[in-house]
N, CA, C and O atoms as a GROMACS GRO file, in nm:
protein
  376
    1MET      N    1   0.633   1.179   1.905
    1MET     CA    2   0.676   1.212   2.026
    1MET      C    3   0.794   1.305   2.041
    1MET      O    4   0.828   1.392   2.120
    2VAL      N    5   0.858   1.231   1.895
    2VAL     CA    6   0.976   1.336   1.928
    2VAL      C    7   0.986   1.443   1.830
    2VAL      O    8   1.087   1.511   1.815
    3LEU      N    9   0.849   1.460   1.746
    3LEU     CA   10   0.851   1.598   1.672
    3LEU      C   11   0.774   1.649   1.773
    3LEU      O   12   0.755   1.767   1.743
    4ALA      N   13   0.710   1.620   1.896
    4ALA     CA   14   0.625   1.687   1.952
    4ALA      C   15   0.755   1.790   2.086
    4ALA      O   16   0.748   1.912   2.099
    5HIS      N   17   0.818   1.735   2.135
    5HIS     CA   18   0.965   1.748   2.200
    5HIS      C   19   1.022   1.861   2.147
    5HIS      O   20   1.078   1.949   2.212
    6GLY      N   21   0.998   1.854   1.959
    6GLY     CA   22   1.118   1.984   1.920
    6GLY      C   23   1.229   1.964   1.897
    6GLY      O   24   1.316   2.050   1.883
    7TRP      N   25   1.247   1.789   1.884
    7TRP     CA   26   1.344   1.731   1.870
    7TRP      C   27   1.409   1.725   1.709
    7TRP      O   28   1.531   1.722   1.694
    8GLY      N   29   1.326   1.725   1.603
    8GLY     CA   30   1.377   1.711   1.500
    8GLY      C   31   1.322   1.620   1.441
    8GLY      O   32   1.243   1.554   1.508
    9SER      N   33   1.343   1.573   1.270
    9SER     CA   34   1.352   1.423   1.226
    9SER      C   35   1.400   1.415   1.073
    9SER      O   36   1.370   1.493   0.982
   10HIS      N   37   1.471   1.314   1.068
   10HIS     CA   38   1.523   1.294   0.947
   10HIS      C   39   1.394   1.252   0.801
   10HIS      O   40   1.392   1.270   0.679
   11GLY      N   41   1.302   1.193   0.900
   11GLY     CA   42   1.153   1.170   0.812
   11GLY      C   43   1.095   1.049   0.884
   11GLY      O   44   1.141   1.020   0.994
   12LEU      N   45   0.997   0.977   0.831
   12LEU     CA   46   0.874   0.909   0.874
   12LEU      C   47   0.900   0.762   0.856
   12LEU      O   48   0.974   0.721   0.767
   13VAL      N   49   0.853   0.702   0.921
   13VAL     CA   50   0.901   0.529   0.863
   13VAL      C   51   0.758   0.470   0.927
   13VAL      O   52   0.773   0.419   1.038
   14GLY      N   53   0.638   0.470   0.882
   14GLY     CA   54   0.525   0.310   0.865
   14GLY      C   55   0.506   0.198   0.842
   14GLY      O   56   0.554   0.167   0.733
   15HIS      N   57   0.447   0.101   0.904
   15HIS     CA   58   0.444  -0.020   0.836
   15HIS      C   59   0.298  -0.037   0.868
   15HIS      O   60   0.253  -0.024   0.981
   16SER      N   61   0.227  -0.065   0.764
   16SER     CA   62   0.099  -0.169   0.787
   16SER      C   63   0.018  -0.057   0.856
   16SER      O   64   0.052   0.056   0.822
   17LEU      N   65  -0.093  -0.066   0.956
   17LEU     CA   66  -0.179   0.092   0.986
   17LEU      C   67  -0.083   0.162   1.018
   17LEU      O   68  -0.109   0.283   1.014
   18GLY      N   69   0.071   0.123   1.065
   18GLY     CA   70   0.153   0.282   1.088
   18GLY      C   71   0.192   0.371   0.944
   18GLY      O   72   0.217   0.492   0.950
   19GLY      N   73   0.192   0.285   0.798
   19GLY     CA   74   0.193   0.363   0.722
   19GLY      C   75   0.081   0.454   0.680
   19GLY      O   76   0.096   0.553   0.609
   20ALA      N   77  -0.071   0.397   0.746
   20ALA     CA   78  -0.162   0.492   0.691
   20ALA      C   79  -0.170   0.575   0.771
   20ALA      O   80  -0.221   0.674   0.719
   21ALA      N   81  -0.135   0.600   0.928
   21ALA     CA   82  -0.096   0.679   1.024
   21ALA      C   83   0.003   0.804   1.005
   21ALA      O   84  -0.006   0.926   1.023
   22VAL      N   85   0.080   0.736   0.970
   22VAL     CA   86   0.224   0.844   0.871
   22VAL      C   87   0.143   0.880   0.747
   22VAL      O   88   0.122   0.995   0.787
   23SER      N   89   0.083   0.877   0.636
   23SER     CA   90   0.037   0.949   0.568
   23SER      C   91  -0.093   1.036   0.572
   23SER      O   92  -0.113   1.125   0.489
   24LEU      N   93  -0.196   1.001   0.694
   24LEU     CA   94  -0.320   1.052   0.752
   24LEU      C   95  -0.185   1.197   0.804
   24LEU      O   96  -0.202   1.293   0.728
   25ALA      N   97  -0.088   1.220   0.888
   25ALA     CA   98  -0.013   1.263   0.938
   25ALA      C   99  -0.015   1.380   0.873
   25ALA      O  100  -0.074   1.484   0.903
   26MET      N  101   0.063   1.351   0.770
   26MET     CA  102   0.091   1.418   0.684
   26MET      C  103   0.006   1.457   0.617
   26MET      O  104   0.052   1.562   0.569
   27HIS      N  105  -0.103   1.441   0.575
   27HIS     CA  106  -0.248   1.488   0.516
   27HIS      C  107  -0.304   1.600   0.620
   27HIS      O  108  -0.342   1.707   0.571
   28GLN      N  109  -0.308   1.588   0.716
   28GLN     CA  110  -0.304   1.693   0.823
   28GLN      C  111  -0.218   1.791   0.877
   28GLN      O  112  -0.230   1.848   0.985
   29GLY      N  113  -0.125   1.808   0.787
   29GLY     CA  114  -0.036   1.903   0.809
   29GLY      C  115   0.153   1.880   0.896
   29GLY      O  116   0.249   1.955   0.914
   30LEU      N  117   0.124   1.736   0.926
   30LEU     CA  118   0.277   1.704   0.980
   30LEU      C  119   0.373   1.697   0.833
   30LEU      O  120   0.346   1.630   0.733
   31LYS      N  121   0.493   1.785   0.854
   31LYS     CA  122   0.576   1.824   0.779
   31LYS      C  123   0.700   1.714   0.786
   31LYS      O  124   0.760   1.695   0.892
   32SER      N  125   0.732   1.647   0.668
   32SER     CA  126   0.835   1.568   0.677
   32SER      C  127   0.889   1.559   0.531
   32SER      O  128   0.809   1.536   0.441
   33SER      N  129   1.058   1.578   0.494
   33SER     CA  130   1.112   1.622   0.383
   33SER      C  131   1.114   1.433   0.278
   33SER      O  132   1.128   1.416   0.157
   34ARG      N  133   1.090   1.312   0.406
   34ARG     CA  134   1.046   1.186   0.400
   34ARG      C  135   0.986   1.122   0.431
   34ARG      O  136   0.928   1.144   0.537
   35ALA      N  137   0.965   1.020   0.368
   35ALA     CA  138   0.801   0.885   0.433
   35ALA      C  139   0.872   0.791   0.350
   35ALA      O  140   0.924   0.821   0.242
   36VAL      N  141   0.875   0.627   0.426
   36VAL     CA  142   0.857   0.542   0.378
   36VAL      C  143   0.705   0.485   0.431
   36VAL      O  144   0.653   0.530   0.533
   37LEU      N  145   0.649   0.393   0.358
   37LEU     CA  146   0.554   0.388   0.394
   37LEU      C  147   0.544   0.190   0.320
   37LEU      O  148   0.512   0.131   0.216
   38LEU      N  149   0.592   0.162   0.447
   38LEU     CA  150   0.579  -0.016   0.401
   38LEU      C  151   0.461  -0.104   0.453
   38LEU      O  152   0.422  -0.145   0.562
   39ALA      N  153   0.406  -0.114   0.274
   39ALA     CA  154   0.286  -0.204   0.270
   39ALA      C  155   0.164  -0.149   0.377
   39ALA      O  156   0.120  -0.220   0.468
   40PRO      N  157   0.108   0.019   0.344
   40PRO     CA  158   0.020   0.038   0.421
   40PRO      C  159  -0.095   0.023   0.309
   40PRO      O  160  -0.075   0.024   0.188
   41PRO      N  161  -0.247   0.008   0.390
   41PRO     CA  162  -0.363  -0.006   0.313
   41PRO      C  163  -0.406   0.053   0.207
   41PRO      O  164  -0.392   0.175   0.197
   42ALA      N  165  -0.436   0.016   0.157
   42ALA     CA  166  -0.490   0.096   0.010
   42ALA      C  167  -0.657   0.178   0.085
   42ALA      O  168  -0.727   0.276   0.058
   43ASP      N  169  -0.657   0.079   0.178
   43ASP     CA  170  -0.849   0.131   0.244
   43ASP      C  171  -0.826   0.081   0.425
   43ASP      O  172  -0.825  -0.040   0.449
   44VAL      N  173  -0.816   0.142   0.496
   44VAL     CA  174  -0.823   0.113   0.632
   44VAL      C  175  -0.929   0.064   0.647
   44VAL      O  176  -0.928  -0.030   0.726
   45PHE      N  177  -1.041   0.094   0.593
   45PHE     CA  178  -1.160   0.033   0.639
   45PHE      C  179  -1.159  -0.144   0.607
   45PHE      O  180  -1.155  -0.242   0.681
   46LEU      N  181  -1.164  -0.125   0.462
   46LEU     CA  182  -1.078  -0.288   0.448
   46LEU      C  183  -1.051  -0.396   0.524
   46LEU      O  184  -1.100  -0.493   0.582
   47PHE      N  185  -0.914  -0.312   0.491
   47PHE     CA  186  -0.774  -0.389   0.626
   47PHE      C  187  -0.832  -0.403   0.749
   47PHE      O  188  -0.832  -0.515   0.800
   48SER      N  189  -0.894  -0.286   0.819
   48SER     CA  190  -0.959  -0.354   0.980
   48SER      C  191  -1.072  -0.509   0.981
   48SER      O  192  -1.069  -0.606   1.056
   49HIS      N  193  -1.154  -0.481   0.877
   49HIS     CA  194  -1.240  -0.572   0.801
   49HIS      C  195  -1.149  -0.667   0.839
   49HIS      O  196  -1.116  -0.686   0.957
   50ALA      N  197  -1.105  -0.729   0.741
   50ALA     CA  198  -1.013  -0.834   0.705
   50ALA      C  199  -0.932  -0.869   0.838
   50ALA      O  200  -0.921  -0.989   0.863
   51PHE      N  201  -0.884  -0.790   0.911
   51PHE     CA  202  -0.796  -0.819   1.030
   51PHE      C  203  -0.937  -0.875   1.149
   51PHE      O  204  -0.947  -0.983   1.206
   52VAL      N  205  -0.996  -0.799   1.152
   52VAL     CA  206  -1.111  -0.874   1.209
   52VAL      C  207  -1.199  -0.991   1.273
   52VAL      O  208  -1.248  -1.032   1.379
   53GLU      N  209  -1.183  -1.020   1.098
   53GLU     CA  210  -1.232  -1.146   1.019
   53GLU      C  211  -1.081  -1.227   1.026
   53GLU      O  212  -1.110  -1.336   1.074
   54HIS      N  213  -1.007  -1.226   1.014
   54HIS     CA  214  -0.923  -1.334   1.036
   54HIS      C  215  -0.891  -1.322   1.172
   54HIS      O  216  -0.769  -1.337   1.164
   55LEU      N  217  -0.908  -1.309   1.262
   55LEU     CA  218  -0.874  -1.310   1.386
   55LEU      C  219  -0.970  -1.366   1.476
   55LEU      O  220  -0.956  -1.406   1.592
   56ARG      N  221  -1.124  -1.358   1.359
   56ARG     CA  222  -1.219  -1.402   1.444
   56ARG      C  223  -1.280  -1.273   1.602
   56ARG      O  224  -1.367  -1.318   1.677
   57ILE      N  225  -1.251  -1.199   1.616
   57ILE     CA  226  -1.247  -1.068   1.672
   57ILE      C  227  -1.434  -1.088   1.675
   57ILE      O  228  -1.509  -1.057   1.582
   58PRO      N  229  -1.481  -1.151   1.822
   58PRO     CA  230  -1.622  -1.114   1.816
   58PRO      C  231  -1.701  -0.979   1.817
   58PRO      O  232  -1.668  -0.886   1.891
   59PRO      N  233  -1.816  -0.973   1.722
   59PRO     CA  234  -1.891  -0.839   1.711
   59PRO      C  235  -1.863  -0.715   1.768
   59PRO      O  236  -1.820  -0.613   1.714
   60ARG      N  237  -1.905  -0.745   1.943
   60ARG     CA  238  -1.904  -0.629   2.040
   60ARG      C  239  -1.730  -0.572   2.022
   60ARG      O  240  -1.694  -0.455   2.009
   61ALA      N  241  -1.664  -0.665   2.025
   61ALA     CA  242  -1.526  -0.615   2.010
   61ALA      C  243  -1.490  -0.529   1.861
   61ALA      O  244  -1.425  -0.424   1.855
   62ARG      N  245  -1.540  -0.593   1.762
   62ARG     CA  246  -1.524  -0.496   1.643
   62ARG      C  247  -1.603  -0.351   1.638
   62ARG      O  248  -1.550  -0.251   1.590
   63ASP      N  249  -1.735  -0.351   1.694
   63ASP     CA  250  -1.781  -0.260   1.713
   63ASP      C  251  -1.709  -0.129   1.733
   63ASP      O  252  -1.708  -0.023   1.670
   64VAL      N  253  -1.618  -0.196   1.897
   64VAL     CA  254  -1.557  -0.106   1.985
   64VAL      C  255  -1.451  -0.036   1.887
   64VAL      O  256  -1.408   0.078   1.875
   65MET      N  257  -1.428  -0.156   1.827
   65MET     CA  258  -1.240  -0.143   1.762
   65MET      C  259  -1.298  -0.012   1.642
   65MET      O  260  -1.235   0.093   1.658
   66ARG      N  261  -1.398  -0.004   1.536
   66ARG     CA  262  -1.446   0.033   1.488
   66ARG      C  263  -1.467   0.176   1.521
   66ARG      O  264  -1.421   0.264   1.449
   67GLN      N  265  -1.542   0.204   1.639
   67GLN     CA  266  -1.575   0.337   1.680
   67GLN      C  267  -1.428   0.380   1.736
   67GLN      O  268  -1.434   0.496   1.777
   68ASN      N  269  -1.328   0.337   1.746
   68ASN     CA  270  -1.199   0.388   1.817
   68ASN      C  271  -1.150   0.424   1.702
   68ASN      O  272  -1.080   0.524   1.714
   69LEU      N  273  -1.157   0.376   1.574
   69LEU     CA  274  -1.117   0.389   1.453
   69LEU      C  275  -1.135   0.502   1.401
   69LEU      O  276  -1.044   0.579   1.370
   70GLU      N  277  -1.256   0.523   1.388
   70GLU     CA  278  -1.359   0.655   1.388
   70GLU      C  279  -1.376   0.779   1.484
   70GLU      O  280  -1.440   0.881   1.459
   71THR      N  281  -1.291   0.745   1.620
   71THR     CA  282  -1.290   0.881   1.725
   71THR      C  283  -1.157   0.924   1.706
   71THR      O  284  -1.111   1.038   1.712
   72ARG      N  285  -1.117   0.848   1.689
   72ARG     CA  286  -0.929   0.876   1.676
   72ARG      C  287  -0.908   0.896   1.548
   72ARG      O  288  -0.791   0.933   1.537
   73THR      N  289  -0.952   0.891   1.459
   73THR     CA  290  -0.863   0.993   1.339
   73THR      C  291  -1.001   1.067   1.239
   73THR      O  292  -1.110   1.042   1.291
   74ILE      N  293  -1.009   1.133   1.137
   74ILE     CA  294  -1.133   1.129   1.055
   74ILE      C  295  -1.138   1.019   0.935
   74ILE      O  296  -1.180   1.023   0.819
   75LEU      N  297  -1.098   0.952   0.989
   75LEU     CA  298  -1.157   0.807   0.889
   75LEU      C  299  -1.280   0.730   0.870
   75LEU      O  300  -1.302   0.613   0.835
   76ARG      N  301  -1.372   0.851   0.910
   76ARG     CA  302  -1.505   0.795   0.863
   76ARG      C  303  -1.549   0.788   0.735
   76ARG      O  304  -1.632   0.712   0.684
   77ASP      N  305  -1.483   0.878   0.686
   77ASP     CA  306  -1.519   0.917   0.524
   77ASP      C  307  -1.418   0.892   0.413
   77ASP      O  308  -1.316   0.960   0.401
   78ARG      N  309  -1.458   0.771   0.315
   78ARG     CA  310  -1.342   0.715   0.211
   78ARG      C  311  -1.314   0.822   0.141
   78ARG      O  312  -1.220   0.831   0.062
   79GLU      N  313  -1.397   0.914   0.168
   79GLU     CA  314  -1.331   1.017   0.039
   79GLU      C  315  -1.172   1.069   0.110
   79GLU      O  316  -1.061   1.096   0.064
   80VAL      N  317  -1.231   1.066   0.238
   80VAL     CA  318  -1.065   1.151   0.317
   80VAL      C  319  -0.945   1.003   0.280
   80VAL      O  320  -0.836   1.045   0.240
   81VAL      N  321  -0.950   0.874   0.288
   81VAL     CA  322  -0.858   0.838   0.254
   81VAL      C  323  -0.804   0.833   0.092
   81VAL      O  324  -0.689   0.813   0.052
   82ARG      N  325  -0.890   0.852   0.036
   82ARG     CA  326  -0.910   0.886  -0.152
   82ARG      C  327  -0.783   1.014  -0.151
   82ARG      O  328  -0.667   1.006  -0.192
   83ARG      N  329  -0.848   1.116  -0.094
   83ARG     CA  330  -0.757   1.247  -0.122
   83ARG      C  331  -0.607   1.217  -0.069
   83ARG      O  332  -0.513   1.272  -0.127
   84THR      N  333  -0.584   1.138   0.033
   84THR     CA  334  -0.488   1.158   0.110
   84THR      C  335  -0.404   1.063   0.070
   84THR      O  336  -0.294   1.055   0.126
   85VAL      N  337  -0.440   0.972  -0.035
   85VAL     CA  338  -0.361   0.901  -0.117
   85VAL      C  339  -0.298   0.968  -0.241
   85VAL      O  340  -0.187   0.950  -0.292
   86GLU      N  341  -0.417   1.063  -0.280
   86GLU     CA  342  -0.359   1.154  -0.411
   86GLU      C  343  -0.250   1.236  -0.354
   86GLU      O  344  -0.144   1.255  -0.413
   87PHE      N  345  -0.283   1.290  -0.216
   87PHE     CA  346  -0.195   1.382  -0.160
   87PHE      C  347  -0.068   1.336  -0.148
   87PHE      O  348   0.030   1.411  -0.143
   88LEU      N  349  -0.061   1.178  -0.141
   88LEU     CA  350   0.136   1.098  -0.101
   88LEU      C  351   0.198   1.140  -0.213
   88LEU      O  352   0.305   1.197  -0.236
   89GLN      N  353   0.025   1.060  -0.341
   89GLN     CA  354   0.133   1.061  -0.456
   89GLN      C  355   0.150   1.198  -0.528
   89GLN      O  356   0.186   1.179  -0.644
   90GLU      N  357   0.136   1.326  -0.500
   90GLU     CA  358   0.198   1.436  -0.544
   90GLU      C  359   0.324   1.504  -0.450
   90GLU      O  360   0.418   1.569  -0.494
   91GLY      N  361   0.300   1.472  -0.323
   91GLY     CA  362   0.423   1.471  -0.260
   91GLY      C  363   0.535   1.423  -0.277
   91GLY      O  364   0.639   1.482  -0.308
   92LEU      N  365   0.514   1.292  -0.253
   92LEU     CA  366   0.602   1.217  -0.307
   92LEU      C  367   0.653   1.196  -0.448
   92LEU      O  368   0.734   1.104  -0.459
   93GLY      N  369   0.613   1.277  -0.583
   93GLY     CA  370   0.647   1.288  -0.707
   93GLY      C  371   0.588   1.078  -0.730
   93GLY      O  372   0.667   0.991  -0.768
   94GLY      N  373   0.517   1.064  -0.712
   94GLY     CA  374   0.430   0.942  -0.724
   94GLY      C  375   0.326   1.016  -0.890
   94GLY      O  376   0.238   0.948  -0.942
   0.00000   0.00000   0.00000
């Protein structure tokens, strides 16, 4: 929201799935000279599966969550996740 209003930022911070969101946004072109990713999942699909298992979310709700994840992001393909991780490693000196 800050960036959408043109207010600028000093960096981006994301924890857990927020870290995945920050990395995806940067992969899609969001510019930032700094990024802090706190415990982002290496695989969003595995993370979301473990999440629904841990909370015992019913199958119907699981399907809706998966569809929302796929619809709102380009994370339908694990290749995208791999390329995003590589992008961050290169861009952040990893």
